[in-house]
PQR file with spaces between the fields and no chain letter, atoms N, CA, C, O and H, PARSE charges and radii, in Angstrom:
ATOM       1  N    UNK     1      65.691  300.439  205.280 -0.4000 1.5000
ATOM       2  CA   UNK     1      66.365  300.236  204.001 -0.0000 2.0000
ATOM       3  C    UNK     1      67.216  300.536  203.468  0.5500 1.7000
ATOM       4  O    UNK     1      67.990  301.466  203.693 -0.5500 1.4000
ATOM       5  N    UNK     2      67.202  299.461  202.323 -0.4000 1.5000
ATOM       6  CA   UNK     2      68.127  299.348  201.825 -0.0000 2.0000
ATOM       7  C    UNK     2      68.777  300.665  200.823  0.5500 1.7000
ATOM       8  O    UNK     2      68.163  301.418  200.066 -0.5500 1.4000
ATOM       9  H    UNK     2      66.574  298.705  202.140  0.4000 1.0000
ATOM      10  N    UNK     3      70.651  300.590  201.234 -0.4000 1.5000
ATOM      11  CA   UNK     3      70.732  301.692  200.507 -0.0000 2.0000
ATOM      12  C    UNK     3      71.203  301.114  198.398  0.5500 1.7000
ATOM      13  O    UNK     3      71.878  301.548  197.464 -0.5500 1.4000
ATOM      14  H    UNK     3      71.150  299.978  201.849  0.4000 1.0000
ATOM      15  N    UNK     4      70.481  300.188  198.637 -0.4000 1.5000
ATOM      16  CA   UNK     4      70.861  300.385  196.609 -0.0000 2.0000
ATOM      17  C    UNK     4      69.899  299.532  196.773  0.5500 1.7000
ATOM      18  O    UNK     4      69.767  298.689  197.660 -0.5500 1.4000
ATOM      19  H    UNK     4      69.933  299.835  199.396  0.4000 1.0000
ATOM      20  N    UNK     5      69.072  299.835  195.680 -0.4000 1.5000
ATOM      21  CA   UNK     5      68.182  299.606  195.067 -0.0000 2.0000
ATOM      22  C    UNK     5      68.533  298.541  194.068  0.5500 1.7000
ATOM      23  O    UNK     5      69.647  298.561  193.545 -0.5500 1.4000
ATOM      24  H    UNK     5      69.179  300.520  194.960  0.4000 1.0000
ATOM      25  N    UNK     6      67.330  297.271  193.660 -0.4000 1.5000
ATOM      26  CA   UNK     6      68.655  296.221  192.766 -0.0000 2.0000
ATOM      27  C    UNK     6      67.016  296.261  191.453  0.5500 1.7000
ATOM      28  O    UNK     6      65.842  296.567  191.244 -0.5500 1.4000
ATOM      29  H    UNK     6      66.425  297.255  194.085  0.4000 1.0000
ATOM      30  N    UNK     7      67.715  295.933  191.191 -0.4000 1.5000
ATOM      31  CA   UNK     7      66.590  297.289  189.356 -0.0000 2.0000
ATOM      32  C    UNK     7      66.638  294.995  188.853  0.5500 1.7000
ATOM      33  O    UNK     7      67.268  294.002  189.216 -0.5500 1.4000
ATOM      34  H    UNK     7      68.669  295.685  191.360  0.4000 1.0000
ATOM      35  N    UNK     8      65.933  295.217  188.235 -0.4000 1.5000
ATOM      36  CA   UNK     8      64.781  293.677  187.956 -0.0000 2.0000
ATOM      37  C    UNK     8      65.196  293.447  186.736  0.5500 1.7000
ATOM      38  O    UNK     8      65.628  292.423  186.207 -0.5500 1.4000
ATOM      39  H    UNK     8      65.421  296.024  187.940  0.4000 1.0000
ATOM      40  N    UNK     9      64.880  295.343  186.039 -0.4000 1.5000
ATOM      41  CA   UNK     9      64.524  295.556  184.290 -0.0000 2.0000
ATOM      42  C    UNK     9      65.919  296.321  183.953  0.5500 1.7000
ATOM      43  O    UNK     9      67.005  296.582  184.469 -0.5500 1.4000
ATOM      44  H    UNK     9      64.529  296.175  186.468  0.4000 1.0000
ATOM      45  N    UNK    10      65.536  296.420  183.327 -0.4000 1.5000
ATOM      46  CA   UNK    10      66.695  297.375  182.643 -0.0000 2.0000
ATOM      47  C    UNK    10      65.857  298.035  181.525  0.5500 1.7000
ATOM      48  O    UNK    10      64.808  297.695  180.977 -0.5500 1.4000
ATOM      49  H    UNK    10      64.653  296.208  182.908  0.4000 1.0000
ATOM      50  N    UNK    11      66.799  299.249  181.355 -0.4000 1.5000
ATOM      51  CA   UNK    11      66.604  300.303  181.020 -0.0000 2.0000
ATOM      52  C    UNK    11      66.357  299.955  179.658  0.5500 1.7000
ATOM      53  O    UNK    11      66.048  298.764  179.681 -0.5500 1.4000
ATOM      54  H    UNK    11      67.651  299.525  181.800  0.4000 1.0000
ATOM      55  N    UNK    12      66.332  300.371  178.490 -0.4000 1.5000
ATOM      56  CA   UNK    12      65.634  300.139  177.142 -0.0000 2.0000
ATOM      57  C    UNK    12      67.305  301.083  176.786  0.5500 1.7000
ATOM      58  O    UNK    12      67.684  302.130  177.312 -0.5500 1.4000
ATOM      59  H    UNK    12      66.583  301.338  178.471  0.4000 1.0000
ATOM      60  N    UNK    13      67.775  300.522  176.084 -0.4000 1.5000
ATOM      61  CA   UNK    13      69.097  301.715  175.072 -0.0000 2.0000
ATOM      62  C    UNK    13      71.150  300.933  176.249  0.5500 1.7000
ATOM      63  O    UNK    13      72.349  301.202  176.173 -0.5500 1.4000
ATOM      64  H    UNK    13      67.466  299.672  175.656  0.4000 1.0000
ATOM      65  N    UNK    14      70.363  300.087  177.002 -0.4000 1.5000
ATOM      66  CA   UNK    14      71.204  299.923  177.529 -0.0000 2.0000
ATOM      67  C    UNK    14      71.852  298.420  177.598  0.5500 1.7000
ATOM      68  O    UNK    14      71.355  297.529  178.286 -0.5500 1.4000
ATOM      69  H    UNK    14      69.389  299.869  177.063  0.4000 1.0000
ATOM      70  N    UNK    15      73.341  298.211  176.579 -0.4000 1.5000
ATOM      71  CA   UNK    15      73.620  297.015  176.023 -0.0000 2.0000
ATOM      72  C    UNK    15      74.365  296.326  176.232  0.5500 1.7000
ATOM      73  O    UNK    15      75.393  296.618  175.622 -0.5500 1.4000
ATOM      74  H    UNK    15      73.745  298.935  176.019  0.4000 1.0000
ATOM      75  N    UNK    16      74.486  295.161  177.027 -0.4000 1.5000
ATOM      76  CA   UNK    16      75.419  294.289  177.864 -0.0000 2.0000
ATOM      77  C    UNK    16      75.349  293.440  176.697  0.5500 1.7000
ATOM      78  O    UNK    16      74.566  293.428  175.748 -0.5500 1.4000
ATOM      79  H    UNK    16      73.651  294.924  177.522  0.4000 1.0000
ATOM      80  N    UNK    17      76.697  292.492  177.092 -0.4000 1.5000
ATOM      81  CA   UNK    17      76.986  290.847  176.499 -0.0000 2.0000
ATOM      82  C    UNK    17      76.959  289.783  177.784  0.5500 1.7000
ATOM      83  O    UNK    17      77.534  289.895  178.867 -0.5500 1.4000
ATOM      84  H    UNK    17      77.333  292.502  177.864  0.4000 1.0000
ATOM      85  N    UNK    18      76.321  288.990  177.424 -0.4000 1.5000
ATOM      86  CA   UNK    18      75.913  288.009  179.371 -0.0000 2.0000
ATOM      87  C    UNK    18      77.512  287.248  178.480  0.5500 1.7000
ATOM      88  O    UNK    18      77.624  287.036  177.273 -0.5500 1.4000
ATOM      89  H    UNK    18      75.855  288.899  176.544  0.4000 1.0000
ATOM      90  N    UNK    19      78.523  286.994  179.542 -0.4000 1.5000
ATOM      91  CA   UNK    19      79.193  285.816  178.894 -0.0000 2.0000
ATOM      92  C    UNK    19      78.702  284.628  179.691  0.5500 1.7000
ATOM      93  O    UNK    19      79.596  283.860  180.047 -0.5500 1.4000
ATOM      94  H    UNK    19      78.432  287.167  180.522  0.4000 1.0000
ATOM      95  N    UNK    20      77.021  284.206  180.172 -0.4000 1.5000
ATOM      96  CA   UNK    20      77.110  283.271  180.640 -0.0000 2.0000
ATOM      97  C    UNK    20      76.719  282.664  179.729  0.5500 1.7000
ATOM      98  O    UNK    20      77.108  281.512  179.540 -0.5500 1.4000
ATOM      99  H    UNK    20      76.295  284.830  179.883  0.4000 1.0000
ATOM     100  N    UNK    21      75.539  283.486  178.636 -0.4000 1.5000
ATOM     101  CA   UNK    21      74.592  282.903  177.520 -0.0000 2.0000
ATOM     102  C    UNK    21      75.393  283.404  176.274  0.5500 1.7000
ATOM     103  O    UNK    21      74.861  283.114  175.202 -0.5500 1.4000
ATOM     104  H    UNK    21      75.224  284.422  178.790  0.4000 1.0000
ATOM     105  N    UNK    22      76.820  284.248  176.188 -0.4000 1.5000
ATOM     106  CA   UNK    22      76.687  284.142  175.352 -0.0000 2.0000
ATOM     107  C    UNK    22      76.293  284.885  174.603  0.5500 1.7000
ATOM     108  O    UNK    22      76.753  284.661  173.483 -0.5500 1.4000
ATOM     109  H    UNK    22      77.252  284.484  177.059  0.4000 1.0000
ATOM     110  N    UNK    23      75.250  286.189  174.668 -0.4000 1.5000
ATOM     111  CA   UNK    23      74.241  286.399  173.741 -0.0000 2.0000
ATOM     112  C    UNK    23      74.841  287.975  174.542  0.5500 1.7000
ATOM     113  O    UNK    23      75.723  288.054  175.397 -0.5500 1.4000
ATOM     114  H    UNK    23      74.876  286.371  175.577  0.4000 1.0000
ATOM     115  N    UNK    24      74.153  288.942  174.026 -0.4000 1.5000
ATOM     116  CA   UNK    24      73.732  290.274  173.297 -0.0000 2.0000
ATOM     117  C    UNK    24      72.327  290.678  174.158  0.5500 1.7000
ATOM     118  O    UNK    24      71.271  290.392  173.594 -0.5500 1.4000
ATOM     119  H    UNK    24      73.436  288.877  173.331  0.4000 1.0000
ATOM     120  N    UNK    25      72.240  291.404  175.653 -0.4000 1.5000
ATOM     121  CA   UNK    25      70.849  291.650  176.343 -0.0000 2.0000
ATOM     122  C    UNK    25      70.395  292.731  175.872  0.5500 1.7000
ATOM     123  O    UNK    25      71.257  293.300  175.203 -0.5500 1.4000
ATOM     124  H    UNK    25      73.098  291.636  176.112  0.4000 1.0000
ATOM     125  N    UNK    26      69.232  293.385  175.925 -0.4000 1.5000
ATOM     126  CA   UNK    26      69.484  294.804  176.274 -0.0000 2.0000
ATOM     127  C    UNK    26      68.271  294.954  177.470  0.5500 1.7000
ATOM     128  O    UNK    26      67.091  294.616  177.572 -0.5500 1.4000
ATOM     129  H    UNK    26      68.532  292.922  176.469  0.4000 1.0000
ATOM     130  N    UNK    27      69.239  295.640  178.280 -0.4000 1.5000
ATOM     131  CA   UNK    27      68.786  296.200  179.856 -0.0000 2.0000
ATOM     132  C    UNK    27      69.618  294.826  180.505  0.5500 1.7000
ATOM     133  O    UNK    27      69.620  293.646  180.155 -0.5500 1.4000
ATOM     134  H    UNK    27      70.197  295.915  178.197  0.4000 1.0000
ATOM     135  N    UNK    28      69.971  295.196  181.066 -0.4000 1.5000
ATOM     136  CA   UNK    28      70.791  293.780  182.527 -0.0000 2.0000
ATOM     137  C    UNK    28      69.610  292.284  182.760  0.5500 1.7000
ATOM     138  O    UNK    28      68.954  292.296  183.802 -0.5500 1.4000
ATOM     139  H    UNK    28      69.969  296.154  181.351  0.4000 1.0000
ATOM     140  N    UNK    29      69.379  290.924  181.651 -0.4000 1.5000
ATOM     141  CA   UNK    29      69.121  290.225  182.724 -0.0000 2.0000
ATOM     142  C    UNK    29      69.885  289.309  183.293  0.5500 1.7000
ATOM     143  O    UNK    29      69.538  288.524  184.176 -0.5500 1.4000
ATOM     144  H    UNK    29      69.912  290.915  180.805  0.4000 1.0000
ATOM     145  N    UNK    30      70.548  289.369  182.974 -0.4000 1.5000
ATOM     146  CA   UNK    30      71.679  288.028  183.999 -0.0000 2.0000
ATOM     147  C    UNK    30      72.681  289.155  185.202  0.5500 1.7000
ATOM     148  O    UNK    30      72.984  290.327  184.978 -0.5500 1.4000
ATOM     149  H    UNK    30      70.830  290.006  182.257  0.4000 1.0000
ATOM     150  N    UNK    31      73.081  288.196  186.684 -0.4000 1.5000
ATOM     151  CA   UNK    31      74.332  289.108  186.888 -0.0000 2.0000
ATOM     152  C    UNK    31      75.360  289.780  186.528  0.5500 1.7000
ATOM     153  O    UNK    31      76.140  289.398  185.655 -0.5500 1.4000
ATOM     154  H    UNK    31      72.834  287.244  186.866  0.4000 1.0000
ATOM     155  N    UNK    32      75.493  291.161  187.354 -0.4000 1.5000
ATOM     156  CA   UNK    32      76.728  291.603  186.919 -0.0000 2.0000
ATOM     157  C    UNK    32      77.751  290.989  186.386  0.5500 1.7000
ATOM     158  O    UNK    32      78.494  291.359  185.477 -0.5500 1.4000
ATOM     159  H    UNK    32      74.860  291.472  188.064  0.4000 1.0000
ATOM     160  N    UNK    33      77.743  289.228  187.522 -0.4000 1.5000
ATOM     161  CA   UNK    33      79.617  288.648  187.654 -0.0000 2.0000
ATOM     162  C    UNK    33      79.225  288.079  186.127  0.5500 1.7000
ATOM     163  O    UNK    33      80.271  287.801  185.539 -0.5500 1.4000
ATOM     164  H    UNK    33      77.139  288.927  188.260  0.4000 1.0000
ATOM     165  N    UNK    34      78.481  287.916  185.609 -0.4000 1.5000
ATOM     166  CA   UNK    34      78.192  287.498  184.216 -0.0000 2.0000
ATOM     167  C    UNK    34      78.215  288.308  182.854  0.5500 1.7000
ATOM     168  O    UNK    34      77.975  287.734  181.792 -0.5500 1.4000
ATOM     169  H    UNK    34      77.632  288.142  186.086  0.4000 1.0000
ATOM     170  N    UNK    35      78.492  289.580  182.913 -0.4000 1.5000
ATOM     171  CA   UNK    35      78.073  289.811  181.524 -0.0000 2.0000
ATOM     172  C    UNK    35      78.512  291.192  181.583  0.5500 1.7000
ATOM     173  O    UNK    35      78.108  291.981  182.438 -0.5500 1.4000
ATOM     174  H    UNK    35      78.687  290.047  183.776  0.4000 1.0000
ATOM     175  N    UNK    36      79.549  291.551  180.439 -0.4000 1.5000
ATOM     176  CA   UNK    36      79.877  293.096  180.198 -0.0000 2.0000
ATOM     177  C    UNK    36      78.817  294.122  179.841  0.5500 1.7000
ATOM     178  O    UNK    36      77.837  294.117  179.095 -0.5500 1.4000
ATOM     179  H    UNK    36      79.876  290.910  179.745  0.4000 1.0000
ATOM     180  N    UNK    37      79.506  295.197  180.833 -0.4000 1.5000
ATOM     181  CA   UNK    37      78.376  296.586  179.586 -0.0000 2.0000
ATOM     182  C    UNK    37      78.673  297.713  181.397  0.5500 1.7000
ATOM     183  O    UNK    37      79.460  297.679  182.343 -0.5500 1.4000
ATOM     184  H    UNK    37      80.302  295.201  181.439  0.4000 1.0000
ATOM     185  N    UNK    38      77.753  298.357  181.062 -0.4000 1.5000
ATOM     186  CA   UNK    38      76.829  298.273  179.442 -0.0000 2.0000
ATOM     187  C    UNK    38      77.395  299.366  178.547  0.5500 1.7000
ATOM     188  O    UNK    38      78.259  300.181  178.868 -0.5500 1.4000
ATOM     189  H    UNK    38      77.114  298.385  180.293  0.4000 1.0000
ATOM     190  N    UNK    39      76.683  299.243  177.198 -0.4000 1.5000
ATOM     191  CA   UNK    39      77.209  299.780  176.327 -0.0000 2.0000
ATOM     192  C    UNK    39      75.894  300.435  175.599  0.5500 1.7000
ATOM     193  O    UNK    39      74.675  300.289  175.687 -0.5500 1.4000
ATOM     194  H    UNK    39      75.981  298.581  176.937  0.4000 1.0000
ATOM     195  N    UNK    40      76.749  301.190  174.876 -0.4000 1.5000
ATOM     196  CA   UNK    40      75.720  301.800  174.143 -0.0000 2.0000
ATOM     197  C    UNK    40      74.899  302.181  173.309  0.5500 1.7000
ATOM     198  O    UNK    40      74.111  303.117  173.444 -0.5500 1.4000
ATOM     199  H    UNK    40      77.739  301.309  174.805  0.4000 1.0000
ATOM     200  N    UNK    41      75.128  300.924  171.659 -0.4000 1.5000
ATOM     201  CA   UNK    41      74.379  300.149  170.478 -0.0000 2.0000
ATOM     202  C    UNK    41      74.602  298.413  170.863  0.5500 1.7000
ATOM     203  O    UNK    41      75.479  297.689  171.335 -0.5500 1.4000
ATOM     204  H    UNK    41      75.768  300.163  171.549  0.4000 1.0000
ATOM     205  N    UNK    42      73.783  298.347  170.550 -0.4000 1.5000
ATOM     206  CA   UNK    42      73.684  296.326  170.614 -0.0000 2.0000
ATOM     207  C    UNK    42      75.045  295.861  169.812  0.5500 1.7000
ATOM     208  O    UNK    42      75.580  294.780  170.055 -0.5500 1.4000
ATOM     209  H    UNK    42      73.070  298.935  170.167  0.4000 1.0000
ATOM     210  N    UNK    43      75.801  297.242  168.345 -0.4000 1.5000
ATOM     211  CA   UNK    43      76.664  296.659  167.769 -0.0000 2.0000
ATOM     212  C    UNK    43      77.706  296.742  168.792  0.5500 1.7000
ATOM     213  O    UNK    43      78.491  295.795  168.836 -0.5500 1.4000
ATOM     214  H    UNK    43      75.366  298.121  168.148  0.4000 1.0000
ATOM     215  N    UNK    44      77.816  297.433  169.390 -0.4000 1.5000
ATOM     216  CA   UNK    44      79.571  297.304  170.892 -0.0000 2.0000
ATOM     217  C    UNK    44      78.518  296.617  171.835  0.5500 1.7000
ATOM     218  O    UNK    44      78.068  297.550  172.501 -0.5500 1.4000
ATOM     219  H    UNK    44      77.178  298.203  169.354  0.4000 1.0000
ATOM     220  N    UNK    45      78.075  295.788  172.116 -0.4000 1.5000
ATOM     221  CA   UNK    45      77.353  295.174  172.783 -0.0000 2.0000
ATOM     222  C    UNK    45      78.347  293.269  172.584  0.5500 1.7000
ATOM     223  O    UNK    45      78.995  292.523  173.318 -0.5500 1.4000
ATOM     224  H    UNK    45      78.440  295.030  171.575  0.4000 1.0000
ATOM     225  N    UNK    46      77.844  293.292  171.051 -0.4000 1.5000
ATOM     226  CA   UNK    46      78.062  292.288  169.723 -0.0000 2.0000
ATOM     227  C    UNK    46      79.286  292.090  170.198  0.5500 1.7000
ATOM     228  O    UNK    46      79.717  291.061  170.716 -0.5500 1.4000
ATOM     229  H    UNK    46      77.317  293.898  170.455  0.4000 1.0000
ATOM     230  N    UNK    47      80.303  293.944  169.858 -0.4000 1.5000
ATOM     231  CA   UNK    47      81.942  293.204  169.715 -0.0000 2.0000
ATOM     232  C    UNK    47      82.613  293.056  171.034  0.5500 1.7000
ATOM     233  O    UNK    47      83.754  293.514  171.082 -0.5500 1.4000
ATOM     234  H    UNK    47      79.952  294.781  169.437  0.4000 1.0000
ATOM     235  N    UNK    48      82.184  292.562  172.008 -0.4000 1.5000
ATOM     236  CA   UNK    48      82.565  293.284  173.541 -0.0000 2.0000
ATOM     237  C    UNK    48      82.958  291.793  174.171  0.5500 1.7000
ATOM     238  O    UNK    48      82.755  291.744  175.384 -0.5500 1.4000
ATOM     239  H    UNK    48      81.257  292.189  171.969  0.4000 1.0000
ATOM     240  N    UNK    49      83.554  290.399  173.500 -0.4000 1.5000
ATOM     241  CA   UNK    49      84.590  289.643  173.517 -0.0000 2.0000
ATOM     242  C    UNK    49      85.654  290.292  172.885  0.5500 1.7000
ATOM     243  O    UNK    49      86.493  290.839  173.601 -0.5500 1.4000
ATOM     244  H    UNK    49      83.718  290.439  172.514  0.4000 1.0000
ATOM     245  N    UNK    50      85.774  290.330  171.607 -0.4000 1.5000
ATOM     246  CA   UNK    50      86.799  290.614  171.409 -0.0000 2.0000
ATOM     247  C    UNK    50      87.223  292.630  171.156  0.5500 1.7000
ATOM     248  O    UNK    50      88.233  293.133  170.665 -0.5500 1.4000
ATOM     249  H    UNK    50      85.093  289.885  171.025  0.4000 1.0000
ATOM     250  N    UNK    51      86.044  293.270  171.698 -0.4000 1.5000
ATOM     251  CA   UNK    51      87.279  294.327  172.317 -0.0000 2.0000
ATOM     252  C    UNK    51      87.928  293.999  173.604  0.5500 1.7000
ATOM     253  O    UNK    51      88.734  294.799  174.080 -0.5500 1.4000
ATOM     254  H    UNK    51      85.223  292.862  172.097  0.4000 1.0000
ATOM     255  N    UNK    52      87.579  292.618  174.358 -0.4000 1.5000
ATOM     256  CA   UNK    52      88.397  292.374  175.960 -0.0000 2.0000
ATOM     257  C    UNK    52      89.830  292.266  175.082  0.5500 1.7000
ATOM     258  O    UNK    52      90.846  292.940  175.250 -0.5500 1.4000
ATOM     259  H    UNK    52      86.924  291.968  173.972  0.4000 1.0000
ATOM     260  N    UNK    53      89.552  291.046  173.946 -0.4000 1.5000
ATOM     261  CA   UNK    53      91.085  290.429  173.684 -0.0000 2.0000
ATOM     262  C    UNK    53      91.681  291.662  173.029  0.5500 1.7000
ATOM     263  O    UNK    53      92.871  291.625  172.718 -0.5500 1.4000
ATOM     264  H    UNK    53      88.727  290.498  173.810  0.4000 1.0000
ATOM     265  N    UNK    54      91.020  292.661  172.810 -0.4000 1.5000
ATOM     266  CA   UNK    54      92.642  293.193  172.309 -0.0000 2.0000
ATOM     267  C    UNK    54      92.827  294.198  173.396  0.5500 1.7000
ATOM     268  O    UNK    54      93.837  294.793  173.772 -0.5500 1.4000
ATOM     269  H    UNK    54      90.053  292.692  173.062  0.4000 1.0000
ATOM     270  N    UNK    55      91.493  294.234  173.835 -0.4000 1.5000
ATOM     271  CA   UNK    55      92.309  295.425  175.140 -0.0000 2.0000
ATOM     272  C    UNK    55      93.368  294.488  176.304  0.5500 1.7000
ATOM     273  O    UNK    55      94.218  295.155  176.894 -0.5500 1.4000
ATOM     274  H    UNK    55      90.673  293.751  173.529  0.4000 1.0000
ATOM     275  N    UNK    56      93.332  293.773  176.446 -0.4000 1.5000
ATOM     276  CA   UNK    56      93.771  292.142  176.934 -0.0000 2.0000
ATOM     277  C    UNK    56      95.254  292.738  176.302  0.5500 1.7000
ATOM     278  O    UNK    56      95.790  293.754  176.745 -0.5500 1.4000
ATOM     279  H    UNK    56      92.641  293.231  175.967  0.4000 1.0000
ATOM     280  N    UNK    57      95.736  292.024  175.336 -0.4000 1.5000
ATOM     281  CA   UNK    57      97.128  292.006  173.607 -0.0000 2.0000
ATOM     282  C    UNK    57      97.447  293.699  174.892  0.5500 1.7000
ATOM     283  O    UNK    57      98.195  293.767  175.867 -0.5500 1.4000
ATOM     284  H    UNK    57      95.300  291.199  174.977  0.4000 1.0000
ATOM     285  N    UNK    58      96.488  294.820  174.273 -0.4000 1.5000
ATOM     286  CA   UNK    58      96.990  295.991  174.811 -0.0000 2.0000
ATOM     287  C    UNK    58      97.737  295.819  175.673  0.5500 1.7000
ATOM     288  O    UNK    58      98.943  295.728  175.443 -0.5500 1.4000
ATOM     289  H    UNK    58      95.881  294.764  173.481  0.4000 1.0000
ATOM     290  N    UNK    59      97.199  295.722  176.969 -0.4000 1.5000
ATOM     291  CA   UNK    59      97.479  295.696  178.627 -0.0000 2.0000
ATOM     292  C    UNK    59      98.937  294.511  179.293  0.5500 1.7000
ATOM     293  O    UNK    59      99.678  294.450  180.275 -0.5500 1.4000
ATOM     294  H    UNK    59      96.220  295.796  177.155  0.4000 1.0000
ATOM     295  N    UNK    60      98.679  293.741  178.008 -0.4000 1.5000
ATOM     296  CA   UNK    60      99.887  292.489  177.529 -0.0000 2.0000
ATOM     297  C    UNK    60     101.335  293.192  177.582  0.5500 1.7000
ATOM     298  O    UNK    60     102.232  293.021  178.407 -0.5500 1.4000
ATOM     299  H    UNK    60      98.078  293.791  177.211  0.4000 1.0000
ATOM     300  N    UNK    61     101.304  293.846  176.709 -0.4000 1.5000
ATOM     301  CA   UNK    61     102.673  294.703  175.205 -0.0000 2.0000
ATOM     302  C    UNK    61     103.089  295.722  176.101  0.5500 1.7000
ATOM     303  O    UNK    61     104.051  296.470  176.273 -0.5500 1.4000
ATOM     304  H    UNK    61     100.575  293.985  176.039  0.4000 1.0000
ATOM     305  N    UNK    62     102.210  295.512  176.503 -0.4000 1.5000
ATOM     306  CA   UNK    62     102.871  297.681  177.626 -0.0000 2.0000
ATOM     307  C    UNK    62     103.657  297.185  178.569  0.5500 1.7000
ATOM     308  O    UNK    62     103.548  296.380  179.494 -0.5500 1.4000
ATOM     309  H    UNK    62     101.429  294.905  176.363  0.4000 1.0000
ATOM     310  N    UNK    63     104.660  298.015  178.004 -0.4000 1.5000
ATOM     311  CA   UNK    63     106.797  298.348  178.822 -0.0000 2.0000
ATOM     312  C    UNK    63     105.887  298.708  180.064  0.5500 1.7000
ATOM     313  O    UNK    63     105.774  298.135  181.148 -0.5500 1.4000
ATOM     314  H    UNK    63     104.748  298.669  177.252  0.4000 1.0000
ATOM     315  N    UNK    64     105.301  299.792  179.583 -0.4000 1.5000
ATOM     316  CA   UNK    64     104.856  300.112  181.318 -0.0000 2.0000
ATOM     317  C    UNK    64     104.121  299.843  182.353  0.5500 1.7000
ATOM     318  O    UNK    64     104.002  300.623  183.297 -0.5500 1.4000
ATOM     319  H    UNK    64     105.393  300.258  178.703  0.4000 1.0000
ATOM     320  N    UNK    65     103.262  298.130  182.242 -0.4000 1.5000
ATOM     321  CA   UNK    65     102.965  297.595  182.408 -0.0000 2.0000
ATOM     322  C    UNK    65     103.555  296.489  182.794  0.5500 1.7000
ATOM     323  O    UNK    65     102.681  295.704  183.164 -0.5500 1.4000
ATOM     324  H    UNK    65     103.359  297.496  181.474  0.4000 1.0000
ATOM     325  N    UNK    66     105.158  295.799  182.942 -0.4000 1.5000
ATOM     326  CA   UNK    66     105.864  295.058  183.672 -0.0000 2.0000
ATOM     327  C    UNK    66     106.453  295.280  184.247  0.5500 1.7000
ATOM     328  O    UNK    66     106.338  296.465  184.560 -0.5500 1.4000
ATOM     329  H    UNK    66     105.867  296.436  182.642  0.4000 1.0000
ATOM     330  N    UNK    67     107.564  294.564  184.942 -0.4000 1.5000
ATOM     331  CA   UNK    67     108.346  294.684  185.851 -0.0000 2.0000
ATOM     332  C    UNK    67     109.852  294.284  185.655  0.5500 1.7000
ATOM     333  O    UNK    67     110.900  294.656  186.181 -0.5500 1.4000
ATOM     334  H    UNK    67     107.657  293.601  184.688  0.4000 1.0000
ATOM     335  N    UNK    68     109.606  293.590  184.913 -0.4000 1.5000
ATOM     336  CA   UNK    68     110.731  292.901  184.437 -0.0000 2.0000
ATOM     337  C    UNK    68     111.221  293.493  183.283  0.5500 1.7000
ATOM     338  O    UNK    68     110.597  293.917  182.310 -0.5500 1.4000
ATOM     339  H    UNK    68     108.754  293.287  184.486  0.4000 1.0000
ATOM     340  N    UNK    69     113.381  293.455  183.685 -0.4000 1.5000
ATOM     341  CA   UNK    69     113.570  295.205  183.052 -0.0000 2.0000
ATOM     342  C    UNK    69     113.976  294.320  181.174  0.5500 1.7000
ATOM     343  O    UNK    69     113.943  293.159  180.767 -0.5500 1.4000
ATOM     344  H    UNK    69     113.888  293.110  184.475  0.4000 1.0000
ATOM     345  N    UNK    70     114.232  295.328  180.703 -0.4000 1.5000
ATOM     346  CA   UNK    70     113.697  295.125  178.886 -0.0000 2.0000
ATOM     347  C    UNK    70     115.770  294.439  179.106  0.5500 1.7000
ATOM     348  O    UNK    70     116.784  294.777  179.715 -0.5500 1.4000
ATOM     349  H    UNK    70     114.260  296.271  181.033  0.4000 1.0000
ATOM     350  N    UNK    71     115.205  293.100  177.908 -0.4000 1.5000
ATOM     351  CA   UNK    71     116.986  292.961  177.364 -0.0000 2.0000
ATOM     352  C    UNK    71     118.259  293.753  177.471  0.5500 1.7000
ATOM     353  O    UNK    71     118.667  294.071  176.354 -0.5500 1.4000
ATOM     354  H    UNK    71     114.381  292.825  177.412  0.4000 1.0000
ATOM     355  N    UNK    72     118.832  294.069  178.219 -0.4000 1.5000
ATOM     356  CA   UNK    72     120.009  295.359  178.322 -0.0000 2.0000
ATOM     357  C    UNK    72     120.387  295.132  179.622  0.5500 1.7000
ATOM     358  O    UNK    72     121.446  294.839  180.177 -0.5500 1.4000
ATOM     359  H    UNK    72     118.500  293.811  179.126  0.4000 1.0000
ATOM     360  N    UNK    73     118.592  295.465  180.171 -0.4000 1.5000
ATOM     361  CA   UNK    73     118.779  296.654  180.991 -0.0000 2.0000
ATOM     362  C    UNK    73     119.565  295.852  182.893  0.5500 1.7000
ATOM     363  O    UNK    73     119.936  294.724  183.216 -0.5500 1.4000
ATOM     364  H    UNK    73     117.732  295.703  179.720  0.4000 1.0000
ATOM     365  N    UNK    74     119.511  296.687  183.362 -0.4000 1.5000
ATOM     366  CA   UNK    74     119.772  296.041  184.352 -0.0000 2.0000
ATOM     367  C    UNK    74     118.914  296.396  185.597  0.5500 1.7000
ATOM     368  O    UNK    74     118.215  297.394  185.774 -0.5500 1.4000
ATOM     369  H    UNK    74     119.210  297.604  183.099  0.4000 1.0000
ATOM     370  N    UNK    75     119.156  295.241  186.491 -0.4000 1.5000
ATOM     371  CA   UNK    75     118.254  295.643  188.212 -0.0000 2.0000
ATOM     372  C    UNK    75     118.758  296.339  188.810  0.5500 1.7000
ATOM     373  O    UNK    75     119.981  296.259  188.924 -0.5500 1.4000
ATOM     374  H    UNK    75     119.723  294.430  186.347  0.4000 1.0000
ATOM     375  N    UNK    76     117.951  297.438  189.527 -0.4000 1.5000
ATOM     376  CA   UNK    76     118.775  297.999  190.239 -0.0000 2.0000
ATOM     377  C    UNK    76     118.396  297.996  191.652  0.5500 1.7000
ATOM     378  O    UNK    76     119.128  298.524  192.489 -0.5500 1.4000
ATOM     379  H    UNK    76     116.958  297.503  189.436  0.4000 1.0000
């Protein structure tokens, strides 16, 4: 008996952005490794790449995520 049931058909109302085909899908049509989501709406899924870019920029500029000392700081 399988622990996880492979879902071949998506649920209506679940939206994904397929990285492989660069398109929005309702329900997962492509493998998980090739998609972002699920999103609550088609509009959110449409903005998936912009959301990812915004989050990456936020993380890259967050001083809590950098090990390098700020200018003027000494290493401990």
